[in-house]
C-alpha positions in Angstrom: -90.6 -9.8 16.0 -91.2 -7.6 12.8 -90.7 -9.4 9.6 -87.6 -8.8 7.7 -87.9 -6.4 4.8 -87.3 -7.6 1.3 -85.3 -5.6 -1.0 -86.7 -3.7 -4.0 -84.7 -6.1 -6.3 -86.3 -9.2 -4.6 -89.7 -7.7 -4.8 -89.4 -7.0 -8.4 -88.2 -10.5 -9.4 -90.9 -12.1 -7.3 -93.8 -10.4 -9.1 -96.1 -13.0 -10.8 -94.2 -16.1 -9.8 -95.9 -19.3 -10.9 -97.9 -20.8 -8.1 -97.7 -24.4 -9.4 -94.8 -26.6 -9.9 -93.1 -26.1 -13.4 -91.2 -28.4 -15.5 -87.4 -28.6 -14.8 -86.3 -26.9 -18.0 -88.7 -24.0 -17.2 -87.4 -23.8 -13.5 -83.9 -23.6 -14.7 -84.7 -20.8 -17.1 -86.6 -18.8 -14.6 -84.0 -19.3 -11.9 -81.3 -18.0 -14.2 -83.4 -15.0 -15.1 -84.1 -14.1 -11.5 -80.4 -14.4 -10.5 -79.9 -10.5 -10.8 -77.3 -10.0 -8.0 -73.9 -8.4 -9.0 -72.1 -11.6 -8.8 -72.1 -15.1 -10.3 -74.9 -16.6 -8.1 -74.8 -20.4 -7.4 -77.9 -22.4 -8.4 -79.2 -24.9 -6.0 -81.7 -27.7 -5.8 -83.6 -28.4 -2.6 -85.5 -31.6 -2.0 -87.9 -32.3 0.8 -88.2 -36.0 1.4 -90.6 -38.3 3.3 -87.8 -40.1 5.2 -87.4 -40.1 8.9 -83.7 -39.3 9.5 -83.9 -40.5 13.1 -83.7 -44.1 11.7 -80.4 -45.2 10.2 -82.1 -47.1 7.3 -83.9 -43.8 6.2 -80.7 -41.7 6.0 -79.0 -40.8 2.8 -75.4 -39.7 2.2 -74.1 -40.0 -1.4 -71.5 -38.4 -3.7 -72.2 -37.4 -7.3 -69.7 -36.3 -9.9 -71.3 -33.4 -11.8 -70.8 -33.5 -15.6 -70.0 -29.7 -15.5 -67.6 -28.7 -12.7 -68.6 -25.9 -10.3 -65.1 -24.4 -10.7 -64.4 -24.7 -6.9 -60.9 -25.2 -5.7 -60.7 -28.8 -4.3 -57.8 -29.8 -2.3 -57.3 -33.6 -1.9 -55.6 -35.3 0.9 -54.8 -39.0 0.6 -54.1 -41.5 3.4 -51.5 -43.9 1.8 -48.0 -45.2 2.3 -45.3 -46.7 0.0 -46.1 -47.3 -3.5 -49.8 -46.1 -3.2 -48.5 -42.7 -1.7 -46.2 -42.4 -4.8 -49.1 -43.1 -7.2 -51.2 -40.5 -5.3 -48.5 -37.9 -5.6 -48.1 -38.5 -9.3 -51.9 -38.2 -9.7 -51.8 -34.7 -8.2 -52.9 -35.2 -4.6 -52.4 -32.0 -2.6 -51.5 -33.8 0.6 -50.1 -37.2 1.4 -50.4 -38.0 5.1 -47.2 -38.7 7.0 -46.5 -38.8 10.7 -46.2 -35.1 11.0 -49.3 -34.4 9.1 -51.1 -37.0 11.2 -50.2 -35.0 14.3 -51.4 -31.8 12.7 -54.8 -33.4 11.9 -55.1 -34.7 15.4 -54.5 -31.2 16.6 -57.5 -30.0 14.5 -56.0 -29.1 11.1 -58.5 -29.7 8.3 -57.5 -27.4 5.5 -58.7 -29.5 2.5 -62.0 -30.5 0.8 -61.8 -34.3 0.0 -60.1 -37.2 1.9 -59.2 -40.4 0.2 -57.7 -43.5 1.8 -56.4 -46.9 0.8 -58.0 -49.7 2.7 -54.9 -50.6 4.7 -54.9 -47.0 6.2 -58.3 -47.2 7.6 -57.2 -48.2 11.2 -55.1 -45.1 11.2 -58.0 -43.0 9.8 -60.4 -44.4 12.3 -58.4 -42.7 15.1 -59.1 -39.3 13.5 -62.9 -39.8 13.6 -63.6 -37.0 16.1 -61.8 -34.5 13.9 -62.8 -35.7 10.5 -66.3 -36.9 11.1 -68.1 -33.6 12.1 -66.4 -31.9 9.0 -67.5 -34.6 6.5 -63.9 -35.5 5.8 -63.9 -39.1 6.9 -63.1 -41.5 4.1 -65.9 -44.0 3.6 -66.4 -46.9 1.2 -70.0 -45.9 0.7 -69.1 -42.5 -0.9 -66.1 -44.0 -2.8 -63.4 -42.3 -0.9 -61.8 -45.6 0.3 -60.2 -46.8 -2.9 -57.7 -49.4 -4.1 -54.2 -48.1 -5.0 -54.9 -48.5 -8.7 -58.0 -46.4 -8.4 -56.4 -43.4 -6.8 -55.7 -41.5 -10.0 -59.4 -41.7 -11.1 -60.5 -41.0 -7.5 -58.3 -37.8 -7.4 -59.5 -36.6 -10.8 -63.2 -37.3 -9.9 -62.8 -35.3 -6.7 -61.7 -32.2 -8.8 -64.4 -32.6 -11.4 -67.5 -31.2 -9.7 -67.7 -33.8 -6.9 -70.7 -33.0 -4.7 -71.5 -34.8 -1.5 -75.3 -35.0 -0.8 -76.3 -35.5 2.8 -79.8 -35.5 4.5 -80.2 -32.9 7.1 -82.1 -33.4 10.4 -85.3 -32.2 8.8 -85.1 -34.9 6.0 -84.1 -32.3 3.3 -81.4 -32.7 0.7 -79.4 -29.8 -0.8 -77.0 -29.6 -3.7 -75.4 -26.9 -5.8 -75.7 -27.7 -9.6 -73.9 -24.7 -11.0 -73.8 -21.0 -11.4 -75.7 -18.3 -13.2 -73.1 -18.2 -15.8 -73.8 -21.7 -16.8 -76.0 -22.5 -19.8 -79.5 -24.0 -19.3 -78.2 -27.3 -20.7 -75.3 -27.4 -18.3 -77.6 -26.9 -15.3 -80.1 -29.5 -16.5 -77.2 -32.0 -17.0 -76.0 -31.4 -13.5 -79.5 -31.5 -12.1 -80.0 -34.8 -13.9 -76.9 -36.2 -12.3 -78.0 -35.2 -8.9 -81.5 -36.4 -9.1 -80.5 -39.8 -10.7 -78.0 -40.4 -7.8 -80.7 -39.5 -5.2 -83.3 -41.7 -6.9 -80.9 -44.7 -7.0 -79.8 -44.2 -3.4 -83.4 -44.2 -2.0 -83.0 -45.5 1.6 -84.2 -49.1 2.1 -86.3 -48.0 5.1 -88.4 -45.6 3.1 -91.5 -47.3 1.5 -93.3 -45.7 -1.3 -92.6 -42.1 -2.4 -89.3 -40.8 -1.3 -89.1 -37.2 -2.7 -92.0 -35.0 -1.6 -91.2 -31.8 -3.5 -88.3 -30.0 -5.1 -87.4 -26.4 -5.3 -84.8 -24.7 -7.5 -83.3 -21.3 -6.6 -80.3 -19.1 -7.0 -78.3 -18.0 -3.9 -80.1 -14.6 -3.7 -83.2 -15.3 -5.7 -86.7 -16.9 -5.1 -87.4 -20.5 -5.3 -89.3 -22.3 -8.1 -91.2 -25.5 -7.4 -90.3 -28.2 -9.8 -92.6 -30.8 -11.2 -91.3 -34.2 -10.0 -92.2 -36.2 -13.2 -90.0 -33.8 -15.2 -87.1 -34.6 -12.8 -87.7 -38.3 -13.3 -87.5 -37.9 -17.1 -84.1 -36.1 -16.9 -81.1 -38.0 -18.2 -77.4 -37.1 -18.2 -76.1 -36.5 -21.7 -72.6 -36.6 -22.9 
């Protein structure tokens, strides 16, 4: 099969790319400079790990709230009844599940981005696993989407403020968007710090020794830049 041809734009921006990993701040600068498409390209971090996702104790699935929102429209659905349902509505939830909506979900409707549930609703939620699970919409205490009624307001606000779910794929890689070309270098570095800190803290118990093997930063249509791992370790989230 013939190799796919690279565009003239891509060939121009890949001239003289650094062969060795660069510090995170340099990678961010180079990635923004190489994002020359005619739209506001997303900026992404891709991490290869030394985990074996075939083992449950080496998988990773976490949620991070980015300091700088990606600006995406995030619709929040809440499983709650009675007073918690009222609190969720006042906090701005887009959907509160009633019996009619439960039937719609069972029929395959999943037109929202984040699911939240109060603990008493989990038996009801569990019956929807075949619909919600494959789409990443299943509330789970591990990713802070099963919350007490008095936490609903903060959980709904968090879901709308740059919430990113990070999930290991079957090749042991992790992927996350950290912003767009229009973000400043400092905004991208701050979001990158939040993502990497979350991943570092969530290192699976079954992985002994080094967890992240290598890191690459890129824009949606641009080349990848290898990132020096010690420079990622030194990043901190600033106010």
